C-alpha positions as CSV (number, residue, x, y, z in Angstrom):
1,M,184.6,-29.6,112.2
2,E,188.1,-28.7,112.4
3,S,189.2,-25.5,110.6
4,R,192.1,-25.1,108.0
5,E,194.4,-23.2,110.3
6,A,193.8,-25.8,113.2
7,R,194.6,-28.7,111.0
8,R,197.8,-27.0,109.5
9,G,198.8,-26.3,113.1
10,R,198.5,-29.9,114.1
11,N,200.5,-30.9,111.0
12,E,203.3,-28.5,112.1
13,A,203.1,-29.9,115.7
14,V,203.8,-33.5,114.4
15,F,206.9,-32.2,112.8
16,R,208.0,-30.5,115.7
17,E,207.5,-33.5,117.9
18,V,209.9,-35.6,115.4
19,N,212.4,-32.8,115.3
20,E,212.5,-32.6,118.9
21,H,213.5,-36.1,119.2
22,I,216.5,-35.5,116.5
23,A,217.6,-32.6,118.7
24,E,217.7,-34.5,121.9
25,L,219.9,-37.2,120.0
26,G,221.9,-34.4,118.5
27,E,222.7,-33.2,122.2
28,R,223.3,-36.6,123.7
29,S,225.8,-37.3,120.9
30,R,227.4,-33.7,121.0
31,A,226.5,-33.0,117.5
32,G,226.8,-29.4,116.4
33,V,224.6,-29.6,113.5
34,I,221.5,-31.8,113.3
35,E,219.2,-32.7,110.3
36,I,215.7,-31.8,111.3
37,L,212.4,-31.9,109.0
38,C,210.8,-28.6,107.6
39,E,208.2,-27.7,110.2
40,C,205.8,-26.3,107.5
41,A,202.1,-26.9,107.4
42,D,202.3,-29.2,104.3
43,R,201.6,-32.7,105.5
44,T,203.4,-34.2,102.4
45,C,206.6,-32.0,102.9
46,A,209.5,-34.1,104.4
47,E,212.5,-31.9,103.3
48,P,215.5,-31.9,105.4
49,L,217.1,-28.8,107.1
50,S,220.7,-28.4,108.6
51,V,220.5,-26.4,111.8
52,S,222.7,-26.1,114.8
53,V,221.4,-27.6,117.9
54,G,221.7,-23.9,119.3
55,E,219.8,-22.6,116.5
56,Y,217.1,-25.2,117.0
57,E,216.9,-24.7,120.7
58,A,216.5,-21.0,120.1
59,A,213.4,-21.7,117.8
60,R,212.1,-23.9,120.4
61,A,212.2,-21.2,123.0
62,A,208.6,-20.0,122.0
63,P,205.8,-22.4,121.4
64,T,204.6,-20.5,118.3
65,T,208.1,-20.4,116.4
66,F,209.0,-23.1,113.7
67,I,211.7,-23.4,111.3
68,V,210.7,-23.7,107.6
69,L,212.4,-23.8,104.2
70,D,212.3,-20.4,102.6
71,G,209.0,-20.7,100.2
72,H,207.4,-22.9,102.7
73,E,205.8,-20.2,104.7
74,D,202.1,-19.4,104.8
75,P,201.4,-16.0,105.4
76,S,197.9,-16.6,106.2
77,I,198.8,-18.5,109.5
78,E,202.5,-17.2,110.0
79,R,204.8,-14.5,109.9
80,I,208.5,-14.4,109.0
81,V,210.3,-13.7,112.2
82,R,213.9,-14.1,110.6
83,R,215.6,-15.3,107.2
84,H,219.0,-17.4,107.4
85,R,220.7,-19.5,104.7
86,G,217.6,-20.8,102.8
87,R,215.4,-21.5,105.7
88,L,212.9,-19.2,107.8
89,L,212.0,-18.7,111.5
90,V,208.2,-18.3,111.2
91,E,205.9,-17.4,114.1
92,K,202.4,-18.8,114.1
93,L,199.2,-16.3,114.4
94,G,195.7,-16.8,115.4
95,E,194.2,-20.3,115.8
96,A,197.5,-21.7,114.4
97,A,199.3,-20.3,117.5
98,E,196.6,-21.5,119.8
99,V,197.0,-25.2,118.4
100,A,201.0,-25.0,118.8
101,I,200.6,-23.5,122.4
102,A,198.0,-26.3,123.1
103,T,200.5,-29.3,121.6
104,E,203.5,-27.7,123.4
């Protein structure tokens, strides 16, 4: 049976995959700002976030970092790296980090 942390990590990986496609389209169209989905562990969350393409690319530099809305963080599986305009850059920990790396 899959653990809670692994399940949550897989949920986040799905949102990240969608956002990667959005970022690719933004790069192709030379958009400075793109709308992504919150990459939190809540599988029912589909809240949009406006971020620059550069900010999103920086978050993607490490497989364990994700962008979530402020208040959507889960201290049991991640730590806050940076706060910026209502959103957070979080780093996955433990099993959630392992899942993020494995689904990279």
